[in-house]
Every structure is written in structure tokens, then in C-alpha cells.
SEMIKOL-26571 format. One record per residue (C-alpha): residue number from 0; y, z, x. Coordinates in steps of 0.2 Angstrom, whole numbers. Each point is the difference from the previous one (the first is absolute). Layout:
  num     c2     c3     c1
  NUM      Y      Z      X
...
// end
This chain:
  num     c2     c3     c1
    0      0      1      0
    1     18     -6      6
    2     12     12      3
    3      7     -7    -18
    4    -15     -1     -8
    5      8     20     -3
    6     15     -4     -4
    7     -6    -16    -15
    8    -14     15     -6
    9     13     16     -3
   10     14    -14     -8
   11    -15     -5    -12
   12     -1     21     -6
   13     20     -1     -1
   14     -2    -12    -14
   15    -12      8     -7
   16     13     15      1
   17     14    -11     -5
   18     -8     -4    -14
   19     -8     11     -9
   20    -18      2      6
   21      0     13     12
   22     12     17    -11
   23      8     12      7
   24    -13     12      7
   25    -13    -10     -1
   26    -13      4     13
   27     -8    -13     15
   28    -15     -2      5
   29     -6      8     15
   30      5     -9     14
   31    -16      1      6
   32     -6    -13    -19
   33     15     -9      3
   34     -4     -6     17
   35    -17     -2     -9
   36      7    -10    -16
   37      9    -12      8
   38    -11     -2     16
   39     13      8     13
   40     -1     13     16
   41      4     13     -4
   42     16      1     10
   43      6    -16     -8
   44     -1     11    -15
   45      8     18      9
   46     15    -17      3
   47     -1     -7    -18
   48      2     17     -6
   49     14      2     15
   50      7    -15     -5
   51      7     10    -20
   52      4     13      9
   53     13     -4      5
   54      6    -10    -15
   55     -4     17     -9
   56     -9     -9    -10
   57    -14     17      2
   58      2     16      3
   59    -18      9     10
   60     -9      0     13
   61    -18    -11     -1
   62    -11      7      8
   63      5     15    -14
   64     -3    -14    -15
   65      4     13    -11
   66     16      2      5
   67      6    -19      1
   68      8     -4    -14
   69     10    -16     -3
   70     18      7      3
   71     10      5    -16
   72     17    -11      3
   73    -15    -15      4
   74      4    -14    -11
   75     19      1     -1
   76      1      0     23
   77    -12    -12      0
   78     12     -9    -11
   79     15      0     10
   80    -11     -2     15
   81     -5    -18     -8
   82     22     -2     -5
   83      4      4     21
   84    -13    -12      4
   85      0    -13     -8
// end
């Protein structure tokens, strides 16, 4: 997987947040399951989460899956990021 592939996957999850598929408070799957489901290395899954965390779209620690959730203001931040970059 190239360096930009994790960005594309993070963008896809961000789009799910923006369109309401993932809502504030929704839990993300545990990191290893996420990696398995997307056929990526656990280290790449970690990079995806780090990118979502950097964007303010998720909160918590992915290693502790019970505490990793979509951030309460995530949809607003995603929309603002899209306007700023577009």
C-alpha cells in the first residue's frame, strides 16, 4: 500500500461521517478487525486512524476500541475541510 492509500481510506471514512453513515458517538471497529476487513496491514490501519484523529473526526485510542468514536463535531469539521480545500 502506498503512502497515499491510507489518505484515500481516511477520506472514505470522512465521507461516511459527512454523509451521516457514521454518526457522532458511533464506534469504529477494533484496529485489527479494521485492517483485516480492508485487507491492509495493522500499521496502515493505525495511520488511517492517526489521520482521522489529526482531522478531528475521531476521538479516543484505537488500540482501546471501546473508546474510539466519531467526534461530536466531526460532520461540521469535514464539511469545513471540504470547503477550504475545494
